[in-house]
LUMVEX-992989 format. One record per residue (C-alpha): residue number from 1; x, y, z. Coordinates in nm, 4 decimals. Layout:
<rs>
i/c1/c2/c3
NUM/X/Y/Z
...
</rs>
This chain:
<rs>
i/c1/c2/c3
1/-6.3666/11.6715/2.5323
2/-6.1890/11.9594/2.7007
3/-6.2265/12.0511/3.0632
4/-6.4724/12.3359/3.1281
5/-6.2950/12.6050/3.3294
6/-6.4002/12.9641/3.3925
7/-6.2763/13.2789/3.5582
8/-6.4216/13.6091/3.6769
9/-6.2451/13.9259/3.7916
10/-6.2746/13.9999/4.1655
11/-6.2494/14.3778/4.1900
12/-6.2080/14.3652/4.5684
13/-5.9046/14.1350/4.5553
14/-5.7870/14.2742/4.2180
15/-5.7333/13.9298/4.0711
16/-5.9149/13.6583/3.8763
17/-6.0984/13.3813/4.0603
18/-6.1037/13.0462/3.8772
19/-6.3588/12.7653/3.8920
20/-6.4619/12.4519/3.7037
21/-6.8092/12.3613/3.5885
22/-6.8379/12.0540/3.8122
23/-6.7807/12.2601/4.1273
24/-6.9569/12.5762/4.0273
25/-6.9900/12.7703/4.3486
26/-6.9522/13.1332/4.2552
27/-6.9999/13.3865/4.5329
28/-7.3082/13.6025/4.4760
29/-7.0947/13.9162/4.4976
30/-6.9123/13.8070/4.1805
31/-7.2211/13.7092/3.9829
32/-7.3855/14.0425/4.0568
33/-7.0999/14.2416/3.9079
34/-7.2208/14.2949/3.5526
35/-6.9015/14.4830/3.4682
36/-6.6947/14.1688/3.5172
37/-6.8007/13.8907/3.2802
38/-6.7518/13.5211/3.3454
39/-6.4918/13.4072/3.0913
40/-6.4478/13.0541/2.9540
41/-6.1170/12.8731/2.8996
42/-6.0518/12.8213/2.5278
43/-5.8826/12.4845/2.5718
44/-5.5477/12.6302/2.4606
45/-5.2367/12.7405/2.6489
46/-4.9863/13.0059/2.5412
47/-4.6137/12.9558/2.4825
48/-4.5490/12.9870/2.8569
49/-4.8112/12.7269/2.9536
50/-5.0668/12.9867/3.0677
51/-5.4335/12.9012/3.0020
52/-5.5927/13.1224/2.7347
53/-5.9396/13.2556/2.8255
54/-6.2049/13.4665/2.6574
55/-6.1049/13.8303/2.6825
56/-5.7306/13.7611/2.6635
57/-5.5121/13.9610/2.4270
58/-5.2521/13.7622/2.2338
59/-5.0504/14.0616/2.1246
60/-5.0890/14.4351/2.1037
61/-5.2368/14.4371/1.7541
62/-5.5050/14.1723/1.8132
63/-5.8594/14.2071/1.9428
64/-5.9583/14.0268/2.2660
65/-6.0644/13.6643/2.2236
66/-6.4405/13.6164/2.2126
67/-6.6771/13.3259/2.1656
68/-6.8539/13.3731/1.8309
69/-7.0813/13.1129/1.6715
70/-6.9341/12.8344/1.8820
71/-6.5684/12.9209/1.8111
72/-6.3113/13.1252/1.9972
73/-6.2151/13.4110/1.7665
74/-5.9595/13.6906/1.7599
75/-5.8473/13.9236/1.4883
76/-5.6365/14.2158/1.3885
77/-5.7963/14.5553/1.4215
78/-5.9687/14.6400/1.0952
79/-5.9394/14.2934/0.9369
80/-6.1218/13.9617/0.9421
81/-6.1513/13.7457/1.2497
82/-5.9393/13.4349/1.2970
83/-6.0476/13.1118/1.4597
84/-5.8068/13.0632/1.7522
85/-5.7425/12.7092/1.6288
86/-5.5793/12.8580/1.3150
87/-5.2913/12.9936/1.5217
88/-5.2152/12.6527/1.6643
89/-5.2699/12.4634/1.3391
90/-5.0203/12.6959/1.1685
91/-4.7646/12.6298/1.4430
92/-4.8017/12.9787/1.5901
93/-4.8111/12.9605/1.9681
94/-4.9109/13.3044/2.0959
95/-4.8455/13.4669/2.4304
96/-5.1139/13.6241/2.6501
97/-5.0207/13.9913/2.6934
98/-5.3196/14.1084/2.9025
99/-5.6746/14.0097/2.9996
100/-6.0109/14.1852/2.9818
101/-6.1641/14.2455/3.3247
102/-6.4740/14.4351/3.2173
103/-6.5862/14.7961/3.1834
104/-6.3341/14.8510/2.9021
105/-6.0365/14.7697/3.1276
106/-5.7514/14.5205/3.0884
107/-5.4933/14.3767/3.3276
108/-5.1340/14.4798/3.2771
</rs>
């Protein structure tokens, strides 16, 4: 079973704050920010060893990763969704290019 890790964007510090389920102490100021969703780790890392989370983009032509029916999905704009596991099963190890922070905004 994979480790349960999460992150949420801190707009004051302009960075993600990370936490694990077993020590879930999230400051109230972060939970109250509906524009900044709590994002779950997918269990995968990119080609540079960076954890891949919900909301991450794995290339300019792909949609952000989202949890859909119990699977982490991504997809090309205008085409079907892909289970994130398919990338890794096919030997494709993607790179995180940016991350969703809420309110339609992404990190650079």
